[in-house]
N, C-alpha and C positions, 0 to 999 in steps of 0.2 A: 537521536530521532526515534521516536516510537510511533507505531501505527495504531495504537489502541484508541486514541481519540477519533481518528478518521474511520477506522474499520474495526469496531469493537468485537473481540473474540466471543464475549459472552452472548452476543446476538447472532453469531454465525450459524448458518444452517449446516447440516451434515457433520456436526461436531459433537461427539458424545461428551458428557459431563467431565470424564477423566481427562480427555484431550484438551478441553477448554482450559483447565487449570494449567496445563503445560504450555499452551499457546500464550496465556497471560504472562507466565514466567519468562517466556522468550519473546518479549514484545518488541525488541529492536529489529529494525529492518536488517535482513541478512544480505540482500542483493541491492547494492548501491553502485551507481555509475555516474561519473562526471560527464556532463553533456557539453558545456561551453562556458566561457567567461562572459559575463554580462557587462561588467566593468572591471577596473583594476582591483576592486576589493569585493566583488560579488561574483559568485559562481552558481551555475545551475546544475543541480544533480537530480537524478531520478532514483527513487527508492521503490522496491517491490516487496510485498509480502511474499515469502517463498511459495512456489507452486508445489504444495505438498498437502496431503490429506490431513496433516497435523493441524492445518489452519481452516479446514472445512470450506464453507462458502465465501471466505475472504481471501483464500489463496490466490496468488497471481495479481492481486490488486496493486495498482501503480499510482504514485503521486510524485509530482515534481516539486522541487524546492529551490527558491533563490536563497542562497546563504551568504551572509556577510562574513568574509574570510577572517578578518581579525578576531571576531567574537564568536563565530559559529551560529549566530542568531538567525532564525528563519525570518526572512523579510516578506516572502510570499509563498503561498501554496498554489500548485498548479495541477488541475485535474488532467487525467490522461488524454481526453480529446483535445484540450488546449495545448498540451505538451506536444502531441503529434502535429497539430496544425501549425504551431509556431516554431517548433524546434527540430522537426524531422531532418532538415538538411544539415543539422549539426551532429546527427547521430551516425555512427558507423554501421548501423544495422537497420533493417526495416522494422520500425516499431509498430506493434499491433496493439490496438486498444483492447484491454481485457473486457470480458463480459462483465456486466454489473455484479457487485457482490450479492450473495444470497444470504438472507437473514431468516431466522426462525419466524414462522407464522403459526401461531397456536391454533388457527382455524384449519390448517392443512395437515392431513394425516400422512402425507408423503414425505414430510421433512422430519428427520429425527430431531428430538429436542436438543437444543444447545444448552448453554449454561443458564442456570437460574439465578 
């Protein structure tokens, strides 16, 4: 599983060019937790972009995935609000929805340029 399609590092705010290349090279989720079985062959997992400055404005972003166990195929992607609403009771921790990702805005001078 990679997060580059959902949370592209090249668009992340607060991410200098040299860090962007590193974030793209390390595009696998590092924080993954199993949440619950959906069926005998489908499991729900939560994956998180690490909460680190290395990932700039996309750090701490979360996505849920329904995975087909025999193949590892992603059957469904689940955004953080839906994950909390429908699966909080299956989690062993209080899940907090992260702030939205921050992306570069060329019209704003307060955001350092990300990857070009």
